[in-house]
DORO-622710 format. One record per residue: residue number from 1; residue in one letter; x, y, z of N, C-alpha, C, CB in turn. Coordinates in steps of 0.001 Angstrom, whole numbers. Atoms other than C-alpha are relative to their C-alpha. Glycine has a CB too. Example, Ala and Ser with C-alpha at 12.3 -4.5 7.8 and 13.67 -1.06 7.14 Angstrom:
! residues 2
LUMGU;1;A;890;-1190;0;12300;-4500;7800;900;1200;0;-992;27;1246 $
LUMGU;2;S;-820;-1190;-60;13670;-1060;7140;-770;1090;730;414;462;-1415 $
//
This chain:
! residues 120
LUMGU;1;Q;702;-802;-789;-142311;36258;34445;-682;1197;-653;826;389;972 $
LUMGU;2;R;379;-1087;998;-142842;39078;31841;-1417;-433;-526;1135;143;-1275 $
LUMGU;3;N;1215;612;626;-145376;36824;30037;-1134;-171;814;274;-1245;-514 $
LUMGU;4;L;966;358;-1003;-147229;36003;33296;-468;1627;340;726;-999;1399 $
LUMGU;5;L;541;-1299;-388;-147426;39865;33979;-989;586;-1263;1316;1044;340 $
LUMGU;6;E;539;-581;1194;-148483;40748;30459;-1510;-675;-181;1041;-298;-1305 $
LUMGU;7;E;1184;581;386;-151259;38323;30305;-1073;274;1050;201;-1444;-235 $
LUMGU;8;D;989;-423;-858;-154617;38768;32105;230;-851;1143;-1393;-72;-564 $
LUMGU;9;S;-170;538;-1331;-154135;37806;35655;-608;544;1096;1191;-19;300 $
LUMGU;10;D;536;-669;-820;-155855;38180;38796;860;657;1002;-846;-699;463 $
LUMGU;11;E;-714;-741;-662;-154834;40322;41584;839;-703;1033;-767;907;472 $
LUMGU;12;E;-858;896;-884;-153384;37559;43704;1179;-403;-531;-635;-1164;376 $
LUMGU;13;E;-1062;251;877;-150980;36548;41126;717;1169;-9;-382;-415;-1321 $
LUMGU;14;D;-559;-986;79;-150251;40180;40660;1051;204;1202;-951;891;-158 $
LUMGU;15;F;-783;-52;-1152;-149081;40296;44165;1354;-724;89;-777;-447;978 $
LUMGU;16;F;-1039;869;141;-146890;37484;43910;1148;306;-731;-427;-1007;-451 $
LUMGU;17;L;-1185;-259;1126;-145075;38392;40827;498;1472;148;-583;-221;-1661 $
LUMGU;18;R;-257;-1622;275;-145054;42474;41071;378;282;1725;-1733;1087;-773 $
LUMGU;19;G;-254;-405;-1569;-145007;42555;45199;-1134;924;340;1521;818;304 $
LUMGU;20;P;1116;-902;-289;-147404;44633;47223;-56;1345;-586;-69;175;1326 $
LUMGU;21;S;17;-1251;488;-148543;47887;45880;-1060;703;654;-114;21;-1397 $
LUMGU;22;G;991;-749;-788;-150282;50935;47591;1042;914;648;-988;-923;1078 $
LUMGU;23;P;-682;-1161;-638;-149334;53985;49334;1334;-372;946;-1112;740;902 $
LUMGU;24;R;-1028;301;-1187;-147459;52515;52450;1136;-710;-650;-635;-961;1252 $
LUMGU;25;F;-960;857;850;-145347;50084;49897;783;712;-1003;-732;-1044;-730 $
LUMGU;26;G;-205;-488;1243;-144616;52721;47522;1590;36;-172;-720;1388;-165 $
LUMGU;27;P;-1575;-115;320;-140731;53421;48139;694;-1556;-68;816;973;1330 $
LUMGU;28;R;-505;1148;-108;-140076;49768;48720;-152;-595;-1537;-696;-772;1170 $
LUMGU;29;N;542;614;1430;-141984;49049;45166;923;658;-1057;-1732;398;-363 $
LUMGU;30;D;-938;-687;806;-139648;51750;43538;1391;-704;46;92;1450;458 $
LUMGU;31;K;-1140;520;-143;-136699;50086;44855;82;-1519;-798;236;-11;1498 $
LUMGU;32;I;257;1358;519;-137956;46641;43515;-31;396;-1557;-1481;-762;631 $
LUMGU;33;R;-231;-631;1429;-138529;48458;40062;1312;293;-280;-718;1255;-217 $
LUMGU;34;H;-1313;-394;404;-135390;49813;40110;1134;-1346;-43;459;1187;1082 $
LUMGU;35;V;-808;1328;210;-133598;46335;40901;-757;-829;-1173;62;-951;1492 $
LUMGU;36;Q;539;720;1019;-135899;44813;38279;721;552;-1461;-1635;179;82 $
LUMGU;37;N;-687;-912;1163;-134804;47485;35700;1383;-390;-233;31;1572;356 $
LUMGU;38;Q;-1510;434;-17;-131277;46592;36537;207;-1399;-322;650;223;1363 $
LUMGU;39;V;-82;1428;354;-132031;42922;36213;-216;27;-1605;-1178;-947;843 $
LUMGU;40;D;402;-213;1217;-133553;43789;32883;1059;295;-935;-895;931;15 $
LUMGU;41;E;-1184;-349;671;-130548;45604;31633;994;-1043;-170;577;1033;632 $
LUMGU;42;V;-856;1027;-50;-128286;42947;32740;-363;-1348;-846;138;-265;1375 $
LUMGU;43;I;573;840;899;-130376;40454;30889;138;226;-1548;-1274;-9;334 $
LUMGU;44;D;-88;-389;1314;-130364;42466;27690;1561;-35;-273;-705;1421;-243 $
LUMGU;45;V;-1480;94;475;-126344;42760;27753;151;-1291;-226;1104;492;958 $
LUMGU;46;M;-483;1278;39;-126077;39158;28405;-595;-694;-1296;-354;-728;1316 $
LUMGU;47;Q;431;341;1270;-128252;38516;25520;608;487;-1266;-1186;311;-34 $
LUMGU;48;E;-931;-555;935;-126281;40630;23417;1285;-746;44;226;1444;266 $
LUMGU;49;N;-1241;616;-81;-123016;38909;24632;-128;-1419;-570;502;13;1426 $
LUMGU;50;I;318;1234;497;-124537;35464;23728;122;41;-1572;-1389;-396;487 $
LUMGU;51;T;296;-287;1784;-125578;36656;20131;1686;268;-414;-1289;1843;-462 $
LUMGU;52;K;-1543;-339;315;-121824;38231;19886;711;-1279;0;727;1015;1112 $
LUMGU;53;V;-893;1244;-10;-120190;34822;21024;-404;-831;-1188;-141;-874;1373 $
LUMGU;54;I;339;826;1022;-122491;32895;18618;562;553;-1438;-1518;-149;35 $
LUMGU;55;E;-418;-255;1341;-121518;35145;15700;1552;-217;101;-447;1499;-533 $
LUMGU;56;R;-1539;145;49;-117828;34954;16601;209;-1477;-105;794;627;1336 $
LUMGU;57;G;-178;1330;116;-118194;31199;16740;-37;-245;-1711;-1188;-803;913 $
LUMGU;58;E;205;-113;1633;-119606;31526;12932;1195;397;-679;-1096;1066;-435 $
LUMGU;59;R;-876;-593;836;-116816;33743;11989;1229;-801;339;105;1541;176 $
LUMGU;60;L;-1092;913;-303;-114251;31270;13644;-33;-1249;-908;-66;-414;1475 $
LUMGU;61;D;501;1228;675;-115965;28334;11619;533;542;-1378;-1773;-377;138 $
LUMGU;62;D;-347;-262;1408;-115560;30331;8458;1391;332;-341;-775;1043;-471 $
LUMGU;63;L;-1634;-76;54;-111837;31187;9239;655;-1178;-14;611;688;1128 $
LUMGU;64;Q;-546;998;180;-111039;27976;9831;-8;-914;-1369;-387;-510;934 $
LUMGU;65;D;148;525;1500;-112601;26792;6580;752;653;-1039;-1378;97;-464 $
LUMGU;66;K;-779;-850;957;-110751;29426;4740;1613;-313;270;-389;1676;251 $
LUMGU;67;S;-1418;407;-336;-107437;28267;6614;193;-1353;-672;276;-93;1626 $
LUMGU;68;E;-50;1427;562;-107993;24836;5573;107;-27;-1501;-1268;-804;403 $
LUMGU;69;S;18;1;1520;-108669;25690;1959;1603;636;-586;-1442;1082;-540 $
LUMGU;70;L;-1350;-522;419;-105462;28066;1986;1121;-1003;220;338;1285;773 $
LUMGU;71;S;-901;1011;-280;-103500;25111;3470;4;-918;-1211;-354;-714;1292 $
LUMGU;72;D;286;871;1229;-104823;22924;545;509;594;-1234;-1487;-245;-191 $
LUMGU;73;N;-528;-526;996;-103886;25417;-1886;1677;128;61;-699;1223;-125 $
LUMGU;74;A;-1256;-287;-186;-100546;25818;-643;642;-1196;-44;243;709;1114 $
LUMGU;75;T;-877;1320;166;-99545;22213;-559;-104;-150;-1529;-606;-1459;889 $
LUMGU;76;A;-62;240;1532;-100805;21969;-4238;1196;915;-678;-1523;412;-705 $
LUMGU;77;F;-1037;-879;508;-98654;24847;-4939;1166;-472;132;30;1180;524 $
LUMGU;78;S;-1140;378;-316;-95810;23357;-3422;477;-1445;-921;-79;-132;1533 $
LUMGU;79;N;-121;1078;1065;-96371;20141;-5322;429;254;-1284;-1127;-574;-198 $
LUMGU;80;R;-347;-552;1365;-96557;21845;-8602;1261;532;-101;-876;1010;-422 $
LUMGU;81;A;-1260;-536;74;-93553;23897;-7850;1267;-985;-118;110;806;1141 $
LUMGU;82;K;-1085;1181;218;-91384;20750;-7106;101;-571;-1614;-477;-1370;1039 $
LUMGU;83;Q;48;787;1316;-92680;19066;-10337;504;1063;-1028;-1586;-607;-394 $
LUMGU;84;L;-588;-1064;1204;-91753;22323;-12480;1406;76;314;-674;1657;-8 $
LUMGU;85;R;-1399;-89;-139;-88441;22474;-10917;534;-1322;-548;428;276;1481 $
LUMGU;86;R;-721;1354;595;-87731;18812;-11880;-43;237;-1613;-923;-1590;467 $
LUMGU;87;Q;137;-179;1595;-88913;19656;-15508;1007;855;-510;-1364;617;-456 $
LUMGU;88;M;-1041;-1015;360;-86560;22718;-15507;1273;-733;69;16;1280;955 $
LUMGU;89;W;-1333;530;-132;-83739;20717;-14328;155;-1022;-1268;204;-746;1506 $
LUMGU;90;W;-276;1305;1117;-84252;17805;-17053;138;998;-1133;-1428;-1373;-287 $
LUMGU;91;R;-256;-1068;1315;-84551;20754;-19657;1160;634;-78;-920;1141;-78 $
LUMGU;92;G;-1342;-598;-49;-81282;22280;-18432;836;-1000;-251;369;660;1236 $
LUMGU;93;C;-880;1020;499;-79673;18729;-18644;-13;-285;-1469;-284;-1182;664 $
LUMGU;94;K;-4;518;1450;-80983;18282;-22140;718;1183;-933;-1668;-329;-539 $
LUMGU;95;M;-914;-1082;449;-79467;21628;-23082;1407;-153;2;-203;1066;712 $
LUMGU;96;K;-1526;319;-485;-76012;20752;-21640;188;-1024;-947;300;-522;1662 $
LUMGU;97;A;-480;1457;966;-76072;17346;-23513;42;462;-1290;-1105;-1415;-16 $
LUMGU;98;I;5;-599;1405;-76964;19201;-26773;1228;763;-345;-1171;933;-182 $
LUMGU;99;I;-1317;-744;96;-74344;21650;-26385;1233;-624;102;72;907;905 $
LUMGU;100;A;-1449;795;-94;-71625;19072;-25484;-69;-955;-1301;204;-1030;1596 $
LUMGU;101;L;-114;466;1037;-72725;17181;-28488;160;766;-1271;-830;-667;4 $
LUMGU;102;V;-624;-991;1231;-72428;19982;-30885;1450;550;136;-902;1356;-135 $
LUMGU;103;A;-1497;-284;-306;-69154;20808;-29485;926;-1122;-421;219;235;1533 $
LUMGU;104;V;-760;1137;364;-68023;17317;-29880;41;-319;-1596;-581;-1172;771 $
LUMGU;105;V;201;-79;1532;-69256;17327;-33591;842;950;-747;-1383;372;-316 $
LUMGU;106;L;-707;-1170;581;-67539;20721;-34155;1543;-501;196;-396;1539;821 $
LUMGU;107;L;-1310;409;-251;-64298;19374;-32711;385;-1160;-1027;120;-446;1491 $
LUMGU;108;L;20;1259;1053;-64654;16147;-34989;339;633;-1346;-1569;-833;-112 $
LUMGU;109;V;188;-538;1076;-65301;18228;-37888;1342;843;-252;-1283;719;38 $
LUMGU;110;V;-1225;-695;113;-62149;20417;-37241;1331;-822;-80;63;869;1106 $
LUMGU;111;I;-1222;963;-121;-59669;17705;-36085;170;-999;-874;42;-642;1158 $
LUMGU;112;V;-262;1099;960;-60437;14847;-38369;654;252;-1407;-1246;-610;-241 $
LUMGU;113;P;-726;-518;1236;-59474;16831;-41636;1507;183;381;-650;1442;-531 $
LUMGU;114;I;-1487;-494;-378;-56413;18159;-39844;925;-1552;17;-3;930;1818 $
LUMGU;115;V;-687;971;-261;-55478;14685;-38687;228;-788;-1294;-584;-677;1036 $
LUMGU;116;L;-259;767;1141;-56006;13043;-41881;852;657;-923;-1163;-365;-629 $
LUMGU;117;K;-999;-870;595;-54085;15894;-43660;1329;-415;359;-190;1387;383 $
LUMGU;118;Y;-1224;318;-327;-51085;15146;-41551;503;-1572;-20;119;559;1224 $
LUMGU;119;H;-161;1309;93;-51258;11478;-41480;130;-803;-1371;-981;-431;666 $
LUMGU;120;T;-390;445;1217;-51361;10968;-45158;1290;463;-711;-989;249;-747 $
//
């Protein structure tokens, strides 16, 4: 409607688009303009709302991408933590085995000479 009003149009088209004008239709025309202004304001608000909804959708998409990335990183971290826990467990077992072996060797070094001394 705005485009039609702005372009060159004849009086007959103006009558149908804007309504009758003249002194006897003045107050009614003011009411129409007032209503049209309110409609224009509502249109502007709705356009802003639509823009905000679209921006919100884009932000939600970004948030979802970040969430998926974070989930992937958490899964990788969990897998790496399990692997490291197993490595540390094996390392602890190796240390215990080495300490036990050293203790057995020390006992043998101490006990064998004593047994041989008393046995002969």
